mmCIF file as gemmi writes it, N, C-alpha and C atoms, coordinates in Angstrom:
data_model
loop_
_atom_site.group_PDB
_atom_site.id
_atom_site.type_symbol
_atom_site.label_atom_id
_atom_site.label_alt_id
_atom_site.label_comp_id
_atom_site.label_asym_id
_atom_site.label_entity_id
_atom_site.label_seq_id
_atom_site.pdbx_PDB_ins_code
_atom_site.Cartn_x
_atom_site.Cartn_y
_atom_site.Cartn_z
_atom_site.occupancy
_atom_site.B_iso_or_equiv
_atom_site.pdbx_formal_charge
_atom_site.auth_seq_id
_atom_site.auth_asym_id
_atom_site.pdbx_PDB_model_num
ATOM 1 N N . MET Axp A 1 ? -5.885 13.392 -11.165 1 0 ? 1 A 1
ATOM 2 C CA . MET Axp A 1 ? -6.085 11.966 -10.618 1 0 ? 1 A 1
ATOM 3 C C . MET Axp A 1 ? -4.597 11.386 -10.268 1 0 ? 1 A 1
ATOM 4 N N . LEU Axp A 2 ? -4.273 11.007 -9.246 1 0 ? 2 A 1
ATOM 5 C CA . LEU Axp A 2 ? -2.939 10.366 -8.936 1 0 ? 2 A 1
ATOM 6 C C . LEU Axp A 2 ? -2.859 9.03 -8.875 1 0 ? 2 A 1
ATOM 7 N N . THR Axp A 3 ? -2.351 8.326 -9.457 1 0 ? 3 A 1
ATOM 8 C CA . THR Axp A 3 ? -2.061 6.427 -9.712 1 0 ? 3 A 1
ATOM 9 C C . THR Axp A 3 ? -0.79 6.275 -9.052 1 0 ? 3 A 1
ATOM 10 N N . VAL Axp A 4 ? -0.812 5.242 -7.984 1 0 ? 4 A 1
ATOM 11 C CA . VAL Axp A 4 ? 0.65 5.142 -7.159 1 0 ? 4 A 1
ATOM 12 C C . VAL Axp A 4 ? 0.672 3.129 -7.484 1 0 ? 4 A 1
ATOM 13 N N . VAL Axp A 5 ? 1.63 2.942 -7.818 1 0 ? 5 A 1
ATOM 14 C CA . VAL Axp A 5 ? 1.818 1.065 -7.829 1 0 ? 5 A 1
ATOM 15 C C . VAL Axp A 5 ? 3.291 1.309 -7.135 1 0 ? 5 A 1
ATOM 16 N N . ALA Axp A 6 ? 2.942 0.51 -6.287 1 0 ? 6 A 1
ATOM 17 C CA . ALA Axp A 6 ? 4.062 -0.065 -5.539 1 0 ? 6 A 1
ATOM 18 C C . ALA Axp A 6 ? 4.126 -1.569 -5.252 1 0 ? 6 A 1
ATOM 19 N N . LYS Axp A 7 ? 5.348 -1.967 -5.005 1 0 ? 7 A 1
ATOM 20 C CA . LYS Axp A 7 ? 5.824 -3.431 -5.006 1 0 ? 7 A 1
ATOM 21 C C . LYS Axp A 7 ? 6.389 -3.764 -3.865 1 0 ? 7 A 1
ATOM 22 N N . ILE Axp A 8 ? 6.155 -4.271 -3.411 1 0 ? 8 A 1
ATOM 23 C CA . ILE Axp A 8 ? 6.779 -4.897 -1.828 1 0 ? 8 A 1
ATOM 24 C C . ILE Axp A 8 ? 7.305 -6.832 -1.647 1 0 ? 8 A 1
ATOM 25 N N . ARG Axp A 9 ? 7.853 -6.612 -1.189 1 0 ? 9 A 1
ATOM 26 C CA . ARG Axp A 9 ? 8.654 -8.154 -1.178 1 0 ? 9 A 1
ATOM 27 C C . ARG Axp A 9 ? 8.392 -8.295 0.685 1 0 ? 9 A 1
ATOM 28 N N . ALA Axp A 10 ? 7.275 -9.462 0.778 1 0 ? 10 A 1
ATOM 29 C CA . ALA Axp A 10 ? 7.755 -10.309 2.062 1 0 ? 10 A 1
ATOM 30 C C . ALA Axp A 10 ? 9.252 -11.578 2.434 1 0 ? 10 A 1
ATOM 31 N N . PRO Axp A 11 ? 9.873 -11.584 3.751 1 0 ? 11 A 1
ATOM 32 C CA . PRO Axp A 11 ? 10.765 -12.458 3.757 1 0 ? 11 A 1
ATOM 33 C C . PRO Axp A 11 ? 10.248 -13.66 3.327 1 0 ? 11 A 1
ATOM 34 N N . LYS Axp A 12 ? 10.588 -14.853 2.968 1 0 ? 12 A 1
ATOM 35 C CA . LYS Axp A 12 ? 10.491 -16.026 2.884 1 0 ? 12 A 1
ATOM 36 C C . LYS Axp A 12 ? 9.315 -16.563 3.913 1 0 ? 12 A 1
ATOM 37 N N . GLY Axp A 13 ? 8.246 -17.025 3.672 1 0 ? 13 A 1
ATOM 38 C CA . GLY Axp A 13 ? 7.264 -17.53 4.495 1 0 ? 13 A 1
ATOM 39 C C . GLY Axp A 13 ? 6.583 -16.676 5.008 1 0 ? 13 A 1
ATOM 40 N N . LYS Axp A 14 ? 6.653 -15.343 4.854 1 0 ? 14 A 1
ATOM 41 C CA . LYS Axp A 14 ? 5.98 -14.219 5.301 1 0 ? 14 A 1
ATOM 42 C C . LYS Axp A 14 ? 5.329 -13.755 4.544 1 0 ? 14 A 1
ATOM 43 N N . GLY Axp A 15 ? 4.702 -14.556 3.643 1 0 ? 15 A 1
ATOM 44 C CA . GLY Axp A 15 ? 3.792 -13.358 3.045 1 0 ? 15 A 1
ATOM 45 C C . GLY Axp A 15 ? 2.347 -13.561 3.625 1 0 ? 15 A 1
ATOM 46 N N . ASP Axp A 16 ? 2.069 -14.901 4.278 1 0 ? 16 A 1
ATOM 47 C CA . ASP Axp A 16 ? 0.83 -14.78 4.368 1 0 ? 16 A 1
ATOM 48 C C . ASP Axp A 16 ? 0.479 -13.675 5.938 1 0 ? 16 A 1
ATOM 49 N N . ALA Axp A 17 ? 1.345 -13.497 6.888 1 0 ? 17 A 1
ATOM 50 C CA . ALA Axp A 17 ? 1.15 -12.671 7.554 1 0 ? 17 A 1
ATOM 51 C C . ALA Axp A 17 ? 1.213 -11.131 7.231 1 0 ? 17 A 1
ATOM 52 N N . LEU Axp A 18 ? 1.748 -11.217 6.191 1 0 ? 18 A 1
ATOM 53 C CA . LEU Axp A 18 ? 1.637 -9.808 5.226 1 0 ? 18 A 1
ATOM 54 C C . LEU Axp A 18 ? 0.394 -9.613 4.713 1 0 ? 18 A 1
ATOM 55 N N . ALA Axp A 19 ? 0.134 -10.295 4.133 1 0 ? 19 A 1
ATOM 56 C CA . ALA Axp A 19 ? -1.127 -10.427 3.191 1 0 ? 19 A 1
ATOM 57 C C . ALA Axp A 19 ? -2.638 -9.613 4.394 1 0 ? 19 A 1
ATOM 58 N N . ALA Axp A 20 ? -2.653 -10.936 5.438 1 0 ? 20 A 1
ATOM 59 C CA . ALA Axp A 20 ? -3.125 -10.495 6.55 1 0 ? 20 A 1
ATOM 60 C C . ALA Axp A 20 ? -2.967 -8.763 7.109 1 0 ? 20 A 1
ATOM 61 N N . LEU Axp A 21 ? -1.885 -8.388 7.267 1 0 ? 21 A 1
ATOM 62 C CA . LEU Axp A 21 ? -1.959 -6.529 7.624 1 0 ? 21 A 1
ATOM 63 C C . LEU Axp A 21 ? -2.031 -5.775 6.584 1 0 ? 21 A 1
ATOM 64 N N . LEU Axp A 22 ? -1.995 -6.299 5.498 1 0 ? 22 A 1
ATOM 65 C CA . LEU Axp A 22 ? -2.365 -5.579 4.164 1 0 ? 22 A 1
ATOM 66 C C . LEU Axp A 22 ? -3.813 -5.178 4.147 1 0 ? 22 A 1
ATOM 67 N N . LYS Axp A 23 ? -4.568 -6.35 4.93 1 0 ? 23 A 1
ATOM 68 C CA . LYS Axp A 23 ? -5.866 -6.385 4.305 1 0 ? 23 A 1
ATOM 69 C C . LYS Axp A 23 ? -6.609 -5.322 5.538 1 0 ? 23 A 1
ATOM 70 N N . GLU Axp A 24 ? -5.468 -5.243 6.39 1 0 ? 24 A 1
ATOM 71 C CA . GLU Axp A 24 ? -6.137 -4.557 7.71 1 0 ? 24 A 1
ATOM 72 C C . GLU Axp A 24 ? -5.946 -2.903 6.967 1 0 ? 24 A 1
ATOM 73 N N . GLN Axp A 25 ? -4.873 -2.8 6.745 1 0 ? 25 A 1
ATOM 74 C CA . GLN Axp A 25 ? -4.274 -1.513 6.394 1 0 ? 25 A 1
ATOM 75 C C . GLN Axp A 25 ? -5.871 -0.921 5.069 1 0 ? 25 A 1
ATOM 76 N N . VAL Axp A 26 ? -5.943 -2.027 4.456 1 0 ? 26 A 1
ATOM 77 C CA . VAL Axp A 26 ? -7.227 -1.09 3.524 1 0 ? 26 A 1
ATOM 78 C C . VAL Axp A 26 ? -8.353 -0.641 3.709 1 0 ? 26 A 1
ATOM 79 N N . ALA Axp A 27 ? -8.72 -1.865 5.01 1 0 ? 27 A 1
ATOM 80 C CA . ALA Axp A 27 ? -10.047 -1.507 5.967 1 0 ? 27 A 1
ATOM 81 C C . ALA Axp A 27 ? -9.848 -0.241 6.475 1 0 ? 27 A 1
ATOM 82 N N . ALA Axp A 28 ? -8.22 0.29 6.957 1 0 ? 28 A 1
ATOM 83 C CA . ALA Axp A 28 ? -8.509 1.398 7.789 1 0 ? 28 A 1
ATOM 84 C C . ALA Axp A 28 ? -8.397 2.938 6.756 1 0 ? 28 A 1
ATOM 85 N N . VAL Axp A 29 ? -7.623 2.751 5.431 1 0 ? 29 A 1
ATOM 86 C CA . VAL Axp A 29 ? -7.206 3.301 4.491 1 0 ? 29 A 1
ATOM 87 C C . VAL Axp A 29 ? -8.631 3.811 3.913 1 0 ? 29 A 1
ATOM 88 N N . MET Axp A 30 ? -9.431 3.207 3.597 1 0 ? 30 A 1
ATOM 89 C CA . MET Axp A 30 ? -10.626 3.499 2.844 1 0 ? 30 A 1
ATOM 90 C C . MET Axp A 30 ? -11.523 3.866 4.083 1 0 ? 30 A 1
ATOM 91 N N . GLN Axp A 31 ? -11.768 3.832 5.149 1 0 ? 31 A 1
ATOM 92 C CA . GLN Axp A 31 ? -12.257 3.965 6.304 1 0 ? 31 A 1
ATOM 93 C C . GLN Axp A 31 ? -12.48 6.09 6.596 1 0 ? 31 A 1
ATOM 94 N N . ALA Axp A 32 ? -11.087 5.976 6.544 1 0 ? 32 A 1
ATOM 95 C CA . ALA Axp A 32 ? -10.363 7.563 6.868 1 0 ? 32 A 1
ATOM 96 C C . ALA Axp A 32 ? -10.132 8.289 5.782 1 0 ? 32 A 1
ATOM 97 N N . GLU Axp A 33 ? -10.229 7.763 4.582 1 0 ? 33 A 1
ATOM 98 C CA . GLU Axp A 33 ? -9.472 8.616 3.745 1 0 ? 33 A 1
ATOM 99 C C . GLU Axp A 33 ? -10.54 9.096 2.724 1 0 ? 33 A 1
ATOM 100 N N . PRO Axp A 34 ? -11.38 9.987 2.797 1 0 ? 34 A 1
ATOM 101 C CA . PRO Axp A 34 ? -12.554 10.116 1.641 1 0 ? 34 A 1
ATOM 102 C C . PRO Axp A 34 ? -11.556 10.892 0.014 1 0 ? 34 A 1
ATOM 103 N N . GLY Axp A 35 ? -9.966 11.436 -0.058 1 0 ? 35 A 1
ATOM 104 C CA . GLY Axp A 35 ? -9.59 11.174 -1.317 1 0 ? 35 A 1
ATOM 105 C C . GLY Axp A 35 ? -9.079 10.347 -1.919 1 0 ? 35 A 1
ATOM 106 N N . CYS Axp A 36 ? -9.151 8.922 -0.997 1 0 ? 36 A 1
ATOM 107 C CA . CYS Axp A 36 ? -8.621 7.742 -1.751 1 0 ? 36 A 1
ATOM 108 C C . CYS Axp A 36 ? -9.77 7.105 -2.201 1 0 ? 36 A 1
ATOM 109 N N . ILE Axp A 37 ? -9.636 6.919 -3.824 1 0 ? 37 A 1
ATOM 110 C CA . ILE Axp A 37 ? -10.863 6.054 -4.87 1 0 ? 37 A 1
ATOM 111 C C . ILE Axp A 37 ? -10.31 4.842 -4.585 1 0 ? 37 A 1
ATOM 112 N N . VAL Axp A 38 ? -9.178 4.233 -4.635 1 0 ? 38 A 1
ATOM 113 C CA . VAL Axp A 38 ? -8.653 2.847 -4.588 1 0 ? 38 A 1
ATOM 114 C C . VAL Axp A 38 ? -7.349 2.954 -4.163 1 0 ? 38 A 1
ATOM 115 N N . TYR Axp A 39 ? -7.589 1.667 -3.112 1 0 ? 39 A 1
ATOM 116 C CA . TYR Axp A 39 ? -6.308 1.199 -2.444 1 0 ? 39 A 1
ATOM 117 C C . TYR Axp A 39 ? -6.396 -0.455 -2.063 1 0 ? 39 A 1
ATOM 118 N N . ARG Axp A 40 ? -5.972 -1.032 -3.348 1 0 ? 40 A 1
ATOM 119 C CA . ARG Axp A 40 ? -5.925 -2.512 -3.504 1 0 ? 40 A 1
ATOM 120 C C . ARG Axp A 40 ? -4.563 -2.834 -3.68 1 0 ? 40 A 1
ATOM 121 N N . PRO Axp A 41 ? -4.536 -3.888 -2.79 1 0 ? 41 A 1
ATOM 122 C CA . PRO Axp A 41 ? -3.381 -4.673 -2.818 1 0 ? 41 A 1
ATOM 123 C C . PRO Axp A 41 ? -3.547 -6.239 -3.647 1 0 ? 41 A 1
ATOM 124 N N . HIS Axp A 42 ? -2.259 -6.56 -4.526 1 0 ? 42 A 1
ATOM 125 C CA . HIS Axp A 42 ? -2.672 -7.904 -5.229 1 0 ? 42 A 1
ATOM 126 C C . HIS Axp A 42 ? -1.287 -8.873 -4.655 1 0 ? 42 A 1
ATOM 127 N N . ARG Axp A 43 ? -1.526 -9.534 -4.871 1 0 ? 43 A 1
ATOM 128 C CA . ARG Axp A 43 ? -0.277 -11.163 -4.685 1 0 ? 43 A 1
ATOM 129 C C . ARG Axp A 43 ? -0.064 -11.625 -5.599 1 0 ? 43 A 1
ATOM 130 N N . SER Axp A 44 ? 1.244 -11.348 -6.025 1 0 ? 44 A 1
ATOM 131 C CA . SER Axp A 44 ? 1.866 -12.291 -6.959 1 0 ? 44 A 1
ATOM 132 C C . SER Axp A 44 ? 1.467 -13.71 -7.34 1 0 ? 44 A 1
ATOM 133 N N . THR Axp A 45 ? 0.637 -14.079 -8.694 1 0 ? 45 A 1
ATOM 134 C CA . THR Axp A 45 ? 0.425 -15.741 -8.469 1 0 ? 45 A 1
ATOM 135 C C . THR Axp A 45 ? 1.824 -16.823 -9.012 1 0 ? 45 A 1
ATOM 136 N N . LYS Axp A 46 ? 3.052 -16.125 -8.951 1 0 ? 46 A 1
ATOM 137 C CA . LYS Axp A 46 ? 4.508 -16.694 -8.996 1 0 ? 46 A 1
ATOM 138 C C . LYS Axp A 46 ? 5.035 -17 -7.732 1 0 ? 46 A 1
ATOM 139 N N . ASP Axp A 47 ? 4.788 -15.959 -7.175 1 0 ? 47 A 1
ATOM 140 C CA . ASP Axp A 47 ? 5.645 -15.622 -5.43 1 0 ? 47 A 1
ATOM 141 C C . ASP Axp A 47 ? 4.838 -15.178 -4.784 1 0 ? 47 A 1
ATOM 142 N N . PRO Axp A 48 ? 4.372 -15.474 -3.834 1 0 ? 48 A 1
ATOM 143 C CA . PRO Axp A 48 ? 3.326 -15.55 -2.769 1 0 ? 48 A 1
ATOM 144 C C . PRO Axp A 48 ? 4.005 -14.292 -1.775 1 0 ? 48 A 1
ATOM 145 N N . ASP Axp A 49 ? 5.497 -14.093 -1.822 1 0 ? 49 A 1
ATOM 146 C CA . ASP Axp A 49 ? 5.863 -13.086 -1.14 1 0 ? 49 A 1
ATOM 147 C C . ASP Axp A 49 ? 5.756 -12.08 -1.889 1 0 ? 49 A 1
ATOM 148 N N . VAL Axp A 50 ? 5.109 -11.585 -2.979 1 0 ? 50 A 1
ATOM 149 C CA . VAL Axp A 50 ? 5.738 -10.588 -3.38 1 0 ? 50 A 1
ATOM 150 C C . VAL Axp A 50 ? 3.953 -9.949 -3.862 1 0 ? 50 A 1
ATOM 151 N N . PHE Axp A 51 ? 3.786 -8.677 -3.279 1 0 ? 51 A 1
ATOM 152 C CA . PHE Axp A 51 ? 2.734 -8.157 -3.215 1 0 ? 51 A 1
ATOM 153 C C . PHE Axp A 51 ? 2.816 -6.924 -4.242 1 0 ? 51 A 1
ATOM 154 N N . VAL Axp A 52 ? 1.774 -6.196 -5.004 1 0 ? 52 A 1
ATOM 155 C CA . VAL Axp A 52 ? 2.083 -4.738 -5.703 1 0 ? 52 A 1
ATOM 156 C C . VAL Axp A 52 ? 0.781 -3.87 -5.366 1 0 ? 52 A 1
ATOM 157 N N . PHE Axp A 53 ? 0.793 -2.814 -4.917 1 0 ? 53 A 1
ATOM 158 C CA . PHE Axp A 53 ? -0.673 -2.124 -4.64 1 0 ? 53 A 1
ATOM 159 C C . PHE Axp A 53 ? -0.964 -1.51 -5.577 1 0 ? 53 A 1
ATOM 160 N N . TYR Axp A 54 ? -2.373 -0.838 -5.641 1 0 ? 54 A 1
ATOM 161 C CA . TYR Axp A 54 ? -2.829 -0.262 -6.987 1 0 ? 54 A 1
ATOM 162 C C . TYR Axp A 54 ? -3.441 0.582 -6.542 1 0 ? 54 A 1
ATOM 163 N N . GLU Axp A 55 ? -3.24 2.069 -6.52 1 0 ? 55 A 1
ATOM 164 C CA . GLU Axp A 55 ? -3.727 3.066 -5.356 1 0 ? 55 A 1
ATOM 165 C C . GLU Axp A 55 ? -4.176 4.326 -6.179 1 0 ? 55 A 1
ATOM 166 N N . GLN Axp A 56 ? -5.227 4.761 -5.72 1 0 ? 56 A 1
ATOM 167 C CA . GLN Axp A 56 ? -5.575 6.213 -6.869 1 0 ? 56 A 1
ATOM 168 C C . GLN Axp A 56 ? -6.099 7.146 -5.869 1 0 ? 56 A 1
ATOM 169 N N . TYR Axp A 57 ? -6.048 8.54 -5.966 1 0 ? 57 A 1
ATOM 170 C CA . TYR Axp A 57 ? -6.126 9.406 -5.161 1 0 ? 57 A 1
ATOM 171 C C . TYR Axp A 57 ? -7.038 10.367 -5.786 1 0 ? 57 A 1
ATOM 172 N N . LYS Axp A 58 ? -7.429 11.38 -5.402 1 0 ? 58 A 1
ATOM 173 C CA . LYS Axp A 58 ? -8.4 12.261 -5.969 1 0 ? 58 A 1
ATOM 174 C C . LYS Axp A 58 ? -7.535 13.244 -6.692 1 0 ? 58 A 1
ATOM 175 N N . ASP Axp A 59 ? -6.304 13.706 -5.515 1 0 ? 59 A 1
ATOM 176 C CA . ASP Axp A 59 ? -5.894 14.639 -6.108 1 0 ? 59 A 1
ATOM 177 C C . ASP Axp A 59 ? -4.586 14.858 -5.12 1 0 ? 59 A 1
ATOM 178 N N . ASP Axp A 60 ? -3.56 15.9 -5.811 1 0 ? 60 A 1
ATOM 179 C CA . ASP Axp A 60 ? -2.088 15.953 -4.691 1 0 ? 60 A 1
ATOM 180 C C . ASP Axp A 60 ? -2.78 15.925 -3.153 1 0 ? 60 A 1
ATOM 181 N N . ALA Axp A 61 ? -3.352 16.884 -2.907 1 0 ? 61 A 1
ATOM 182 C CA . ALA Axp A 61 ? -3.907 16.711 -1.488 1 0 ? 61 A 1
ATOM 183 C C . ALA Axp A 61 ? -3.997 15.504 -1.102 1 0 ? 61 A 1
ATOM 184 N N . ALA Axp A 62 ? -5.352 14.626 -1.42 1 0 ? 62 A 1
ATOM 185 C CA . ALA Axp A 62 ? -5.712 13.39 -0.982 1 0 ? 62 A 1
ATOM 186 C C . ALA Axp A 62 ? -4.344 12.607 -0.752 1 0 ? 62 A 1
ATOM 187 N N . PHE Axp A 63 ? -3.848 12.563 -1.673 1 0 ? 63 A 1
ATOM 188 C CA . PHE Axp A 63 ? -2.509 11.998 -1.303 1 0 ? 63 A 1
ATOM 189 C C . PHE Axp A 63 ? -1.52 12.132 -0.62 1 0 ? 63 A 1
ATOM 190 N N . ASP Axp A 64 ? -1.09 13.796 -0.466 1 0 ? 64 A 1
ATOM 191 C CA . ASP Axp A 64 ? -0.194 13.916 0.424 1 0 ? 64 A 1
ATOM 192 C C . ASP Axp A 64 ? -1.035 13.72 2.366 1 0 ? 64 A 1
ATOM 193 N N . ALA Axp A 65 ? -2.221 13.921 1.975 1 0 ? 65 A 1
ATOM 194 C CA . ALA Axp A 65 ? -2.624 13.14 3.485 1 0 ? 65 A 1
ATOM 195 C C . ALA Axp A 65 ? -2.827 11.718 3.824 1 0 ? 65 A 1
ATOM 196 N N . HIS Axp A 66 ? -2.572 10.989 2.632 1 0 ? 66 A 1
ATOM 197 C CA . HIS Axp A 66 ? -2.524 9.599 2.711 1 0 ? 66 A 1
ATOM 198 C C . HIS Axp A 66 ? -0.914 9.327 3.569 1 0 ? 66 A 1
ATOM 199 N N . ARG Axp A 67 ? -0.02 9.931 3.101 1 0 ? 67 A 1
ATOM 200 C CA . ARG Axp A 67 ? 1.531 9.856 3.53 1 0 ? 67 A 1
ATOM 201 C C . ARG Axp A 67 ? 1.637 10.289 4.999 1 0 ? 67 A 1
ATOM 202 N N . LYS Axp A 68 ? 0.536 11.152 5.416 1 0 ? 68 A 1
ATOM 203 C CA . LYS Axp A 68 ? 0.738 11.622 6.664 1 0 ? 68 A 1
ATOM 204 C C . LYS Axp A 68 ? -0.136 10.742 7.921 1 0 ? 68 A 1
ATOM 205 N N . ALA Axp A 69 ? -1.022 10.233 6.987 1 0 ? 69 A 1
ATOM 206 C CA . ALA Axp A 69 ? -2.172 9.705 8.009 1 0 ? 69 A 1
ATOM 207 C C . ALA Axp A 69 ? -1.819 9.009 9.133 1 0 ? 69 A 1
ATOM 208 N N . PRO Axp A 70 ? -1.903 8.9 10.466 1 0 ? 70 A 1
ATOM 209 C CA . PRO Axp A 70 ? -1.835 8.379 11.572 1 0 ? 70 A 1
ATOM 210 C C . PRO Axp A 70 ? -1.91 6.83 11.188 1 0 ? 70 A 1
ATOM 211 N N . HIS Axp A 71 ? -2.948 5.832 10.67 1 0 ? 71 A 1
ATOM 212 C CA . HIS Axp A 71 ? -2.873 4.478 10.251 1 0 ? 71 A 1
ATOM 213 C C . HIS Axp A 71 ? -1.707 4.105 9.172 1 0 ? 71 A 1
ATOM 214 N N . LEU Axp A 72 ? -1.239 4.978 8.577 1 0 ? 72 A 1
ATOM 215 C CA . LEU Axp A 72 ? -0.354 4.464 7.222 1 0 ? 72 A 1
ATOM 216 C C . LEU Axp A 72 ? 1.266 4.811 8.561 1 0 ? 72 A 1
ATOM 217 N N . THR Axp A 73 ? 1.557 5.532 9.05 1 0 ? 73 A 1
ATOM 218 C CA . THR Axp A 73 ? 2.519 5.557 10.35 1 0 ? 73 A 1
ATOM 219 C C . THR Axp A 73 ? 2.402 3.85 10.771 1 0 ? 73 A 1
ATOM 220 N N . ALA Axp A 74 ? 1.27 3.734 11.763 1 0 ? 74 A 1
ATOM 221 C CA . ALA Axp A 74 ? 1.406 2.767 12.54 1 0 ? 74 A 1
ATOM 222 C C . ALA Axp A 74 ? 1.268 1.453 11.574 1 0 ? 74 A 1
ATOM 223 N N . TYR Axp A 75 ? 1.157 0.973 10.389 1 0 ? 75 A 1
ATOM 224 C CA . TYR Axp A 75 ? 1.107 0.219 9.582 1 0 ? 75 A 1
ATOM 225 C C . TYR Axp A 75 ? 2.58 -0.218 9.414 1 0 ? 75 A 1
ATOM 226 N N . ARG Axp A 76 ? 3.043 0.998 9.192 1 0 ? 76 A 1
ATOM 227 C CA . ARG Axp A 76 ? 4.807 0.894 8.662 1 0 ? 76 A 1
ATOM 228 C C . ARG Axp A 76 ? 5.496 0.533 9.737 1 0 ? 76 A 1
ATOM 229 N N . GLU Axp A 77 ? 5.199 0.851 11.264 1 0 ? 77 A 1
ATOM 230 C CA . GLU Axp A 77 ? 5.883 0.844 11.837 1 0 ? 77 A 1
ATOM 231 C C . GLU Axp A 77 ? 5.538 -0.934 12.438 1 0 ? 77 A 1
ATOM 232 N N . ARG Axp A 78 ? 4.575 -1.433 12.4 1 0 ? 78 A 1
ATOM 233 C CA . ARG Axp A 78 ? 4.045 -2.57 12.657 1 0 ? 78 A 1
ATOM 234 C C . ARG Axp A 78 ? 4.846 -3.757 11.831 1 0 ? 78 A 1
ATOM 235 N N . ARG Axp A 79 ? 4.908 -3.414 10.407 1 0 ? 79 A 1
ATOM 236 C CA . ARG Axp A 79 ? 5.508 -4.104 9.258 1 0 ? 79 A 1
ATOM 237 C C . ARG Axp A 79 ? 6.907 -4.242 10.014 1 0 ? 79 A 1
ATOM 238 N N . GLU Axp A 80 ? 7.591 -2.902 9.996 1 0 ? 80 A 1
ATOM 239 C CA . GLU Axp A 80 ? 8.925 -3.059 10.611 1 0 ? 80 A 1
ATOM 240 C C . GLU Axp A 80 ? 9.662 -3.774 11.87 1 0 ? 80 A 1
ATOM 241 N N . ARG Axp A 81 ? 8.228 -3.806 12.613 1 0 ? 81 A 1
ATOM 242 C CA . ARG Axp A 81 ? 8.531 -4.347 13.756 1 0 ? 81 A 1
ATOM 243 C C . ARG Axp A 81 ? 8.889 -5.998 13.947 1 0 ? 81 A 1
ATOM 244 N N . GLU Axp A 82 ? 7.591 -6.626 12.798 1 0 ? 82 A 1
ATOM 245 C CA . GLU Axp A 82 ? 7.607 -7.988 12.581 1 0 ? 82 A 1
ATOM 246 C C . GLU Axp A 82 ? 8.178 -8.335 11.545 1 0 ? 82 A 1
ATOM 247 N N . GLY Axp A 83 ? 9.03 -7.44 11.384 1 0 ? 83 A 1
ATOM 248 C CA . GLY Axp A 83 ? 10.064 -8.056 9.859 1 0 ? 83 A 1
ATOM 249 C C . GLY Axp A 83 ? 9.251 -8.339 8.899 1 0 ? 83 A 1
ATOM 250 N N . LEU Axp A 84 ? 7.801 -8.171 8.151 1 0 ? 84 A 1
ATOM 251 C CA . LEU Axp A 84 ? 7.637 -8.22 7.156 1 0 ? 84 A 1
ATOM 252 C C . LEU Axp A 84 ? 7.693 -7.802 5.883 1 0 ? 84 A 1
ATOM 253 N N . THR Axp A 85 ? 8.487 -7.266 5.392 1 0 ? 85 A 1
ATOM 254 C CA . THR Axp A 85 ? 9.269 -6.784 4.361 1 0 ? 85 A 1
ATOM 255 C C . THR Axp A 85 ? 10.645 -6.695 4.524 1 0 ? 85 A 1
ATOM 256 N N . GLU Axp A 86 ? 10.822 -6.886 3.445 1 0 ? 86 A 1
ATOM 257 C CA . GLU Axp A 86 ? 12.483 -6.985 2.959 1 0 ? 86 A 1
ATOM 258 C C . GLU Axp A 86 ? 12.824 -6.269 1.403 1 0 ? 86 A 1
ATOM 259 N N . GLY Axp A 87 ? 13.909 -5.483 1.922 1 0 ? 87 A 1
ATOM 260 C CA . GLY Axp A 87 ? 14.362 -4.719 0.412 1 0 ? 87 A 1
ATOM 261 C C . GLY Axp A 87 ? 13.486 -3.486 0.55 1 0 ? 87 A 1
ATOM 262 N N . LYS Axp A 88 ? 13.942 -2.586 -0.305 1 0 ? 88 A 1
ATOM 263 C CA . LYS Axp A 88 ? 13.289 -1.162 -0.391 1 0 ? 88 A 1
ATOM 264 C C . LYS Axp A 88 ? 12.164 -1.507 -1.303 1 0 ? 88 A 1
ATOM 265 N N . ALA Axp A 89 ? 10.893 -0.877 -0.998 1 0 ? 89 A 1
ATOM 266 C CA . ALA Axp A 89 ? 9.883 -0.401 -2.002 1 0 ? 89 A 1
ATOM 267 C C . ALA Axp A 89 ? 10.01 0.083 -3.189 1 0 ? 89 A 1
ATOM 268 N N . GLU Axp A 90 ? 9.578 -0.616 -4.45 1 0 ? 90 A 1
ATOM 269 C CA . GLU Axp A 90 ? 9.445 0.019 -5.811 1 0 ? 90 A 1
ATOM 270 C C . GLU Axp A 90 ? 7.735 0.723 -5.982 1 0 ? 90 A 1
ATOM 271 N N . VAL Axp A 91 ? 8.444 2.049 -6.018 1 0 ? 91 A 1
ATOM 272 C CA . VAL Axp A 91 ? 7.207 3.141 -5.831 1 0 ? 91 A 1
ATOM 273 C C . VAL Axp A 91 ? 7.104 4.049 -7.218 1 0 ? 91 A 1
ATOM 274 N N . GLU Axp A 92 ? 5.681 3.881 -7.954 1 0 ? 92 A 1
ATOM 275 C CA . GLU Axp A 92 ? 6.213 4.581 -9.156 1 0 ? 92 A 1
ATOM 276 C C . GLU Axp A 92 ? 4.494 5.395 -8.95 1 0 ? 92 A 1
ATOM 277 N N . ILE Axp A 93 ? 4.72 6.896 -9.333 1 0 ? 93 A 1
ATOM 278 C CA . ILE Axp A 93 ? 3.283 7.577 -9.539 1 0 ? 93 A 1
ATOM 279 C C . ILE Axp A 93 ? 3.159 8.147 -10.322 1 0 ? 93 A 1
ATOM 280 N N . PHE Axp A 94 ? 1.877 8.119 -11.01 1 0 ? 94 A 1
ATOM 281 C CA . PHE Axp A 94 ? 1.4 8.466 -12.711 1 0 ? 94 A 1
ATOM 282 C C . PHE Axp A 94 ? 0.224 9.612 -12.289 1 0 ? 94 A 1
ATOM 283 N N . ARG Axp A 95 ? 0.315 10.606 -13.089 1 0 ? 95 A 1
ATOM 284 C CA . ARG Axp A 95 ? -0.852 11.193 -13.197 1 0 ? 95 A 1
ATOM 285 C C . ARG Axp A 95 ? -1.916 11.268 -14.513 1 0 ? 95 A 1
ATOM 286 N N . SER Axp A 96 ? -2.668 10.735 -14.073 1 0 ? 96 A 1
ATOM 287 C CA . SER Axp A 96 ? -4.025 10.751 -15.017 1 0 ? 96 A 1
ATOM 288 C C . SER Axp A 96 ? -3.527 12.055 -16.642 1 0 ? 96 A 1
ATOM 289 N N . LEU Axp A 97 ? -3.764 11.109 -17.676 1 0 ? 97 A 1
ATOM 290 C CA . LEU Axp A 97 ? -3.774 12.016 -18.716 1 0 ? 97 A 1
ATOM 291 C C . LEU Axp A 97 ? -5.2 12.522 -19.267 1 0 ? 97 A 1
ATOM 292 N N . THR Axp A 98 ? -6.316 11.854 -18.495 1 0 ? 98 A 1
ATOM 293 C CA . THR Axp A 98 ? -7.583 12.212 -18.796 1 0 ? 98 A 1
ATOM 294 C C . THR Axp A 98 ? -8.471 12.343 -17.44 1 0 ? 98 A 1
ATOM 295 N N . ASP Axp A 99 ? -9.542 13.504 -17.186 1 0 ? 99 A 1
ATOM 296 C CA . ASP Axp A 99 ? -10.041 13.814 -16.457 1 0 ? 99 A 1
ATOM 297 C C . ASP Axp A 99 ? -11.359 12.097 -15.649 1 0 ? 99 A 1
């Protein structure tokens, strides 16, 4: 099992718009990706423009399918077009020590 933790930041004042897009993305991922076990965004309680994703995939193939999914491409394109993130995402991938 793979766990992905990703942190992204919205430009000041665009946190609500990014939150709405993230909720749409969750629905698309969970509907289209059977290998995705958890896909959950979280919003900072200190800074409403900071978000962390917690994702789990059953295996490497499921994570690879996620990265190539058309809905992920569409999400990224919309995020860019609408200027909903700033800076580079911080992404860390973990492999489970137990099954």
